[in-house]
N, C-alpha and C positions, 0 to 999 in steps of 0.2 A: 828310829827315835820313838820313845813312848809318847802316847797322846798327851799325857799330863805335862810334858815338857814343851809342847808346841804352843805357839800363840794361836788361839782359836779366833777365827773371824766370827763376829757376832751374828746370830740368826736374824736379828732385826738391826740392819745397819743404819737406821735412821734415829734410833733411840738408844741411849746409853744406860746399861744396867749397872749402876755403881755398886751394887751388892755382889756382883760376880767378879771375883778378883782376876780371872783370866780376861774378861772384857775390859776391866780397868787397865790391865797391862797392855792390851791391844790399843786402846784409845790413847793412852799416854804416849805410846810410840807413834801412832798415827798423827796426833796433834803436836808431838814434840814438846810435851810439858811434863812436869813432875806429877806424881799421884796427888800430892797436896793441892797443886794448882788445879788439876782436873776436878777434884772434889769440891774445891771452892767455887769453881765455875758452874758446876752442876747445882750447887746450893743457891747460887745467884741467878742463873739463867735457865735452869731446868735441864731436862734430859735429852732434848732434841738436838741432833748433830748440827744442824744448820744454825740454831740459836747459839750453841757453844762456839762454833767457828766465829761468829760475829763477836761474841763476848771476849773471846781470846784474841781477836784481831787477826784472824787467819784468812787467807784468800779463799 
């Protein structure tokens, strides 16, 4: 399968790069949220994974 079709694991797995569409796809699947919900969460809580988990009410 070509690389551009795979979900890429982010290089920095503690911070979400909302400008990288492949990372957005990865994190939406990881958190189980829509892209719109992820973007709203980043706008409110920032880009740190742990802060987003708390904001989204995830364990």
